[in-house]
C-alpha positions as CSV (number, residue, x, y, z in Angstrom):
1,M,-27.4,73.0,8.0
2,R,-27.9,70.8,4.8
3,M,-24.2,69.9,4.8
4,A,-24.3,69.1,8.6
5,F,-27.4,66.7,7.9
6,T,-25.5,65.3,5.1
7,C,-22.5,64.4,7.0
8,L,-24.6,63.1,10.2
9,L,-26.3,60.9,7.5
10,L,-22.9,59.6,6.3
11,V,-21.8,58.6,9.6
12,V,-25.2,56.8,10.3
13,L,-24.9,54.7,7.3
14,M,-20.9,54.1,8.2
15,I,-21.9,52.9,11.5
16,S,-24.6,51.0,9.9
17,G,-22.5,49.4,7.7
18,C,-19.9,48.7,10.2
19,S,-22.2,46.9,12.6
20,S,-24.0,44.7,9.7
21,G,-20.1,43.3,8.5
22,S,-19.8,42.6,12.2
23,S,-22.6,40.6,12.5
24,S,-22.1,38.6,9.6
25,N,-18.7,37.8,10.7
26,E,-19.6,36.6,13.8
27,N,-21.9,34.2,12.1
28,V,-19.2,32.6,10.4
29,K,-17.4,29.5,11.8
30,T,-13.7,29.0,11.9
31,L,-12.7,25.2,11.4
32,T,-8.9,24.8,11.9
33,F,-7.6,21.8,9.9
34,W,-4.3,20.0,10.0
35,Y,-3.1,17.9,7.3
36,W,0.3,17.2,5.5
37,N,1.2,17.9,1.8
38,R,-0.7,15.7,-0.7
39,S,-2.9,13.8,2.1
40,I,-5.6,15.7,0.7
41,D,-6.5,18.0,-2.5
42,D,-5.7,21.5,-1.8
43,N,-8.4,22.6,-4.4
44,L,-10.8,20.7,-2.6
45,I,-10.4,22.1,0.9
46,Q,-10.6,25.9,-0.8
47,S,-14.0,24.2,-2.4
48,V,-15.6,24.1,1.3
49,Q,-16.1,27.5,1.5
50,K,-18.8,27.3,-1.4
51,Q,-20.3,24.5,-0.1
52,F,-20.8,25.9,3.3
53,P,-20.8,29.5,3.2
54,G,-20.9,29.8,7.0
55,I,-17.8,28.2,7.4
56,R,-14.0,29.3,6.6
57,I,-11.1,26.4,6.7
58,N,-8.1,27.4,8.6
59,A,-6.0,25.0,6.6
60,Q,-2.6,24.2,8.1
61,K,-0.3,22.3,5.9
62,I,2.1,20.7,8.7
63,G,5.7,19.8,7.8
64,G,8.1,17.6,9.2
65,D,7.5,14.8,11.6
66,F,3.2,15.0,11.7
67,K,2.5,12.2,14.0
68,S,5.0,13.8,16.4
69,K,3.4,16.9,16.3
70,L,0.4,15.6,16.9
71,K,1.2,12.9,19.9
72,T,2.9,16.1,21.6
73,T,-0.2,18.3,21.1
74,L,-2.3,15.2,22.6
75,A,0.3,14.8,25.6
76,A,-0.4,18.7,26.4
77,G,-4.0,17.9,27.1
78,S,-5.0,21.1,25.6
79,G,-4.8,22.7,22.1
80,G,-5.2,21.4,18.4
81,P,-7.1,21.8,15.5
82,D,-10.7,21.1,14.8
83,I,-10.0,18.6,11.9
84,V,-6.9,16.7,11.8
85,A,-5.7,13.9,9.3
86,F,-4.3,10.4,10.7
87,N,-2.0,8.3,8.2
88,D,-2.1,4.5,8.5
89,W,-1.0,4.7,12.4
90,V,-4.3,5.9,13.4
91,T,-4.3,2.5,15.9
92,E,-1.5,4.2,17.6
93,L,-4.0,7.0,18.8
94,F,-6.5,4.7,20.4
95,P,-5.2,5.4,23.5
96,S,-6.1,8.9,23.3
97,A,-9.7,8.1,22.0
98,D,-11.2,10.7,24.8
99,R,-9.3,13.3,23.0
100,F,-11.6,13.0,19.8
101,Y,-15.4,13.1,19.3
102,D,-17.1,9.8,18.7
103,L,-18.2,10.1,14.8
104,Y,-21.1,7.6,15.5
105,D,-22.6,10.5,17.9
106,L,-22.6,12.7,14.9
107,G,-24.1,10.6,12.2
108,A,-21.3,8.6,10.8
109,G,-23.7,5.6,11.0
110,D,-25.7,7.0,8.3
111,I,-22.9,6.7,5.5
112,E,-21.2,3.9,7.0
113,Q,-22.6,1.4,4.1
114,D,-20.8,3.9,1.9
115,Y,-17.4,2.6,2.5
116,L,-14.8,-0.2,2.4
117,D,-16.1,-2.6,5.3
118,W,-12.4,-3.4,6.5
119,K,-11.3,0.6,6.1
120,W,-14.1,1.7,8.1
121,K,-13.4,-0.7,10.9
122,L,-9.6,0.4,11.3
123,G,-11.0,4.0,12.6
124,V,-13.1,2.1,15.4
125,T,-11.5,1.5,18.4
126,P,-12.0,-2.2,20.1
127,E,-14.7,-0.4,22.4
128,G,-16.6,0.7,19.4
129,K,-16.0,4.4,19.2
130,M,-15.3,5.8,15.9
131,I,-12.5,8.5,16.0
132,A,-11.6,8.3,12.3
133,L,-12.9,8.8,8.8
134,P,-12.0,6.9,6.2
135,M,-9.9,8.7,3.1
136,D,-7.7,7.0,0.8
137,T,-6.6,3.4,0.9
138,G,-3.3,1.4,-0.2
139,P,-4.7,-1.9,-1.8
140,T,-1.4,-4.0,-3.0
141,A,-0.6,-5.7,-5.9
142,L,2.3,-7.4,-7.8
143,F,4.2,-4.8,-9.9
144,Y,6.5,-6.5,-12.6
145,R,8.5,-6.3,-15.6
146,A,6.5,-7.7,-19.0
147,D,9.4,-7.6,-21.0
148,L,11.8,-9.7,-18.6
149,F,9.2,-12.1,-17.8
150,E,8.6,-12.9,-21.8
151,Q,12.5,-13.2,-22.1
152,A,12.7,-15.8,-19.1
153,G,9.8,-17.7,-20.6
154,L,7.1,-16.7,-18.1
155,P,3.6,-15.3,-18.9
156,S,3.3,-11.9,-19.0
157,D,-0.5,-11.2,-19.2
158,P,-1.9,-10.1,-15.6
159,E,-4.4,-13.1,-15.4
160,E,-1.8,-15.7,-16.7
161,V,0.7,-14.3,-13.9
162,H,-1.7,-14.5,-11.6
163,K,-2.5,-18.1,-12.0
164,L,0.9,-19.0,-12.4
165,M,2.3,-17.1,-9.1
166,G,-0.9,-17.1,-7.1
167,T,1.2,-17.9,-4.1
168,W,4.7,-16.9,-2.5
169,D,5.8,-20.2,-2.9
170,D,4.6,-20.2,-6.9
171,Y,5.8,-16.6,-7.2
172,F,9.6,-17.6,-5.6
173,A,9.6,-20.7,-8.2
174,A,8.9,-18.3,-11.1
175,G,11.6,-16.2,-9.6
176,Q,14.3,-19.1,-9.5
177,K,13.2,-19.4,-13.5
178,L,13.6,-16.0,-14.4
179,Q,17.0,-15.3,-12.4
180,E,18.6,-18.8,-14.0
181,A,16.9,-17.8,-17.6
182,L,18.4,-14.4,-17.5
183,G,21.9,-15.5,-16.4
184,G,21.6,-13.8,-13.1
185,K,21.7,-10.6,-14.1
186,V,18.2,-9.8,-12.7
187,K,16.7,-10.4,-9.3
188,L,13.2,-11.3,-8.9
189,T,12.3,-8.9,-6.4
190,D,13.8,-5.8,-3.8
191,N,14.4,-6.8,-0.3
192,I,13.6,-9.0,2.6
193,G,11.6,-6.5,4.6
194,N,9.2,-5.8,1.8
195,I,8.2,-9.4,1.4
196,Y,7.4,-9.7,5.2
197,T,5.8,-6.6,5.1
198,Q,3.3,-7.7,2.4
199,V,2.7,-11.0,3.8
200,N,1.4,-9.6,7.0
201,A,-0.6,-6.8,5.0
202,Q,-2.3,-9.8,3.4
203,S,-3.6,-11.1,7.0
204,D,-6.5,-10.4,9.3
205,K,-4.0,-11.3,12.6
206,I,-0.5,-9.9,12.9
207,Y,0.9,-9.0,16.1
208,F,-2.3,-8.1,18.3
209,D,-5.7,-9.1,19.5
210,K,-8.2,-6.7,20.1
211,N,-7.2,-6.6,23.7
212,E,-3.5,-5.8,22.7
213,N,-2.1,-9.3,23.6
214,F,0.8,-9.8,21.5
215,I,-0.2,-13.1,19.4
216,G,2.9,-13.5,17.4
217,E,3.7,-17.0,18.4
218,D,0.2,-18.1,18.1
219,S,-0.5,-20.0,14.9
220,S,-3.6,-17.5,14.1
221,S,-0.8,-14.9,13.5
222,S,1.2,-14.1,10.2
223,M,3.8,-13.1,12.0
224,K,6.3,-16.5,11.9
225,K,4.6,-17.4,8.2
226,A,5.9,-14.0,6.8
227,W,9.3,-14.2,8.6
228,D,9.6,-17.7,7.1
229,L,9.0,-16.5,3.4
230,A,11.0,-13.7,4.0
231,V,13.9,-15.9,4.8
232,K,13.2,-18.1,2.2
233,A,13.3,-15.7,-0.7
234,S,16.7,-14.5,0.9
235,Q,18.1,-18.0,1.1
236,M,16.8,-18.9,-2.7
237,G,18.8,-15.9,-3.8
238,L,16.2,-14.0,-5.3
239,L,16.6,-10.5,-3.4
240,A,18.2,-7.6,-4.8
241,N,18.5,-6.3,-1.1
242,A,18.0,-2.8,-2.3
243,S,16.1,-0.9,0.3
244,T,12.8,0.1,-0.6
245,F,12.7,3.7,-2.7
246,S,16.5,4.2,-1.6
247,S,18.3,5.6,-4.5
248,E,19.8,2.1,-5.0
249,W,16.2,0.7,-5.6
250,N,15.2,3.7,-7.7
251,A,18.6,2.8,-9.9
252,A,17.6,-0.9,-10.0
253,A,14.3,-0.6,-11.2
254,N,15.2,2.1,-13.6
255,N,18.0,-0.2,-14.8
256,G,16.2,-3.8,-14.9
257,K,18.3,-5.2,-12.5
258,I,14.4,-5.9,-10.3
259,A,11.9,-7.7,-12.3
260,S,9.0,-7.4,-9.9
261,F,7.8,-6.5,-6.2
262,V,4.5,-6.1,-4.2
263,G,3.8,-3.2,-3.6
264,A,0.7,-0.6,-2.6
265,V,-1.2,1.4,-5.4
266,W,0.9,4.5,-4.3
267,C,3.8,2.8,-5.5
268,K,2.9,3.7,-9.2
269,E,3.6,7.1,-8.7
270,I,6.9,6.3,-7.2
271,L,7.9,3.8,-9.7
272,M,7.2,6.5,-12.7
273,Q,9.5,8.9,-11.2
274,A,12.2,6.2,-10.3
275,A,12.2,4.6,-13.4
276,P,11.6,6.9,-16.4
277,D,13.4,4.7,-18.8
278,T,11.1,1.5,-18.4
279,S,7.7,3.2,-19.2
280,G,5.6,0.9,-21.1
281,K,7.2,-2.1,-20.0
282,W,5.6,-2.6,-16.3
283,R,2.2,-4.5,-15.6
284,V,0.2,-5.0,-12.4
285,A,-1.5,-8.3,-11.5
286,R,-3.2,-9.6,-8.2
287,A,-0.5,-10.1,-5.8
288,P,0.7,-13.7,-5.0
289,G,-0.7,-14.9,-1.5
290,G,-3.9,-12.6,-1.4
291,D,-4.8,-8.9,-1.4
292,G,-3.4,-6.8,1.1
293,N,-3.4,-3.2,2.2
294,N,-0.3,-0.8,2.9
295,G,-1.4,2.6,3.7
296,G,-4.3,5.0,3.7
297,S,-5.6,8.1,5.7
298,F,-7.9,9.3,7.8
299,L,-10.1,12.7,9.3
300,A,-10.8,12.9,12.8
301,I,-12.5,15.6,15.1
302,M,-10.4,16.8,18.2
303,K,-12.9,17.4,21.6
304,T,-11.0,20.9,21.3
305,S,-13.3,21.7,18.6
306,K,-16.5,24.0,19.6
307,H,-18.2,23.0,16.2
308,P,-18.0,19.2,16.0
309,Q,-21.1,19.1,14.2
310,E,-20.1,21.3,11.6
311,A,-16.8,19.8,11.4
312,F,-18.3,16.4,10.6
313,D,-20.7,17.7,7.8
314,V,-17.3,19.2,6.7
315,I,-15.6,16.1,6.6
316,K,-18.4,14.0,5.3
317,W,-18.6,16.0,2.3
318,L,-14.6,15.9,1.7
319,Q,-14.7,12.4,1.7
320,N,-18.0,11.5,-0.2
321,P,-17.9,9.3,-3.5
322,E,-17.8,12.1,-5.7
323,N,-14.9,14.1,-4.4
324,Q,-13.0,11.0,-3.5
325,V,-13.2,10.3,-7.3
326,T,-11.8,13.9,-7.9
327,S,-9.1,13.3,-5.2
328,F,-8.1,10.3,-7.0
329,K,-7.9,11.9,-10.7
330,E,-6.1,15.2,-9.2
331,I,-3.3,13.8,-6.7
332,N,-3.7,10.0,-6.9
333,L,-5.6,9.0,-3.9
334,F,-7.1,5.9,-3.9
335,P,-10.6,5.7,-2.8
336,S,-12.2,4.1,0.1
337,A,-15.9,4.4,-0.5
338,K,-17.5,1.8,-3.0
339,K,-19.1,3.6,-5.4
340,A,-15.6,5.8,-6.4
341,L,-14.2,2.2,-7.1
342,D,-16.9,1.8,-9.8
343,S,-16.1,4.9,-11.6
344,D,-15.2,5.5,-15.0
345,V,-11.6,6.9,-14.3
346,M,-10.5,3.5,-12.6
347,K,-11.1,2.1,-16.3
348,Q,-8.4,4.8,-17.9
349,K,-5.4,3.1,-19.5
350,E,-1.9,3.9,-18.7
351,A,0.8,4.4,-21.2
352,F,3.4,3.6,-18.5
353,F,1.9,0.5,-17.7
354,G,1.7,-0.7,-21.6
355,G,-1.7,0.6,-21.9
356,Q,-3.2,-1.6,-18.9
357,V,-6.0,-0.7,-17.0
358,T,-4.4,-0.7,-13.3
359,G,-7.4,0.8,-11.7
360,E,-9.2,-2.6,-12.2
361,I,-6.6,-4.7,-10.4
362,F,-6.4,-2.5,-7.5
363,S,-10.1,-1.9,-7.1
364,E,-10.6,-5.8,-6.4
365,S,-7.6,-6.1,-4.4
366,A,-9.4,-3.1,-2.3
367,R,-12.5,-5.2,-2.0
368,N,-10.8,-8.1,-0.8
369,V,-8.8,-7.2,1.9
370,K,-9.1,-8.6,5.5
371,P,-10.1,-6.2,8.5
372,A,-7.3,-6.5,10.8
373,Y,-6.3,-5.1,14.2
374,Y,-2.8,-3.5,14.1
375,G,-2.4,-2.6,17.8
376,T,-0.9,0.5,19.4
377,K,2.8,-0.5,19.1
378,Y,2.5,-2.2,15.5
379,A,5.2,0.3,14.0
380,N,7.5,-0.9,16.9
381,L,7.4,-4.6,16.2
382,N,7.8,-4.1,12.5
383,G,10.9,-2.1,12.9
384,I,12.4,-4.7,15.7
385,V,11.6,-7.6,13.0
386,G,13.1,-5.7,10.1
387,R,16.1,-4.9,11.4
388,E,16.6,-8.7,12.3
389,L,15.6,-9.7,8.9
390,S,18.0,-7.2,7.2
391,S,20.6,-8.9,9.5
392,V,20.2,-12.4,8.1
393,A,19.9,-10.9,4.1
394,I,22.6,-8.6,4.1
395,Q,25.1,-10.0,7.2
396,G,24.4,-13.6,6.9
397,K,23.0,-13.8,10.5
398,N,21.5,-17.5,11.2
399,P,17.8,-17.3,10.6
400,E,16.9,-19.1,13.6
401,K,19.0,-17.0,16.0
402,A,17.7,-13.8,14.3
403,W,14.1,-15.2,14.9
404,E,14.9,-15.3,18.6
405,D,16.5,-12.4,19.2
406,A,13.6,-10.7,17.4
407,L,11.0,-12.3,19.8
408,S,13.1,-11.4,22.9
409,R,13.3,-7.6,21.8
410,V,9.6,-7.6,20.9
411,K,8.8,-9.1,24.7
412,K,11.1,-6.1,25.9
413,E,9.7,-3.4,24.0
414,L,5.9,-4.7,25.3
415,L,7.1,-4.0,28.6
416,R,7.7,-0.5,28.2
């Protein structure tokens, strides 16, 4: 009798235990998170559970063409994650804004003042709906070989370099002097397309206004200015014609065939990997022509999420100033939160750049980027113009004919 009672008690306890566990699991909310490798710190994602005990993150690192997968999901009209990362093509998703929660409705307005204004605005549609929360940024600067500048009789101190080369025309003039002094063995910079891209990155008006009207032929647009400057650099013989970050570019950077280039902060890591033999010889100065941005990511919450407020609380925490500092330390993601730009990590000397504190240069650049609207077809138009510019630099095509052809192809693209 006693044994039977003991067995019965064990069964009751087991059932009770199972019921308790089931109830506990039902209280846990799972959020699926799509991102790509190094778009966010994996360790930070794993810390969400500690910060939010009632939330589990189903983190899915998407390989291949991330943007294509997301657009396919949006076209299907259903499915998708709770939280999704965007790259700098956020504007391309504005036509699908109804598939995302308006973050203002979830409390984003309370933290807006914590972020760089221009970066924040990139995630807000012309109608005022906020679909994407800022992550990292890509402020630009001039990367240059201090030793080659010195050999050519040019200043090598970052402040002096910026004083001498504050405009693109001044930069080109210094490039002529450099190439003459070094017997033509070194080119000032890498390629025609990069100059075009970087000039536009310094502008607040490029291809479109906020009504998606093409403004490339308007005097307010930087499109023709960027074209003319890029062509000028080519005609002056200042280009190595090495495609950005190609094997040819890597070799030219490592072998001292390129003396400088304008690039985003994330180029530091690429340069260090491409040109290890040049460690200590590079410096960074404010870019000729002004401060700009190239790249940077966002986080959004899809309408398919059953837990939008919890998802917002998670992404708000992930991208707070303290965690942005951590992300910069761990995987070199440059912050969009203002306080993070003032952190001590931005003041560290870097051996590859001769002990320079490059964080101060990029922080100042980030603070001075102009708010811009890129339009839903920015990438398409940039590709068209880039191909025509390449034909000028590589194939010797007449620049005026190339410009006319670029405009013609752009207008055909806009009719699609």
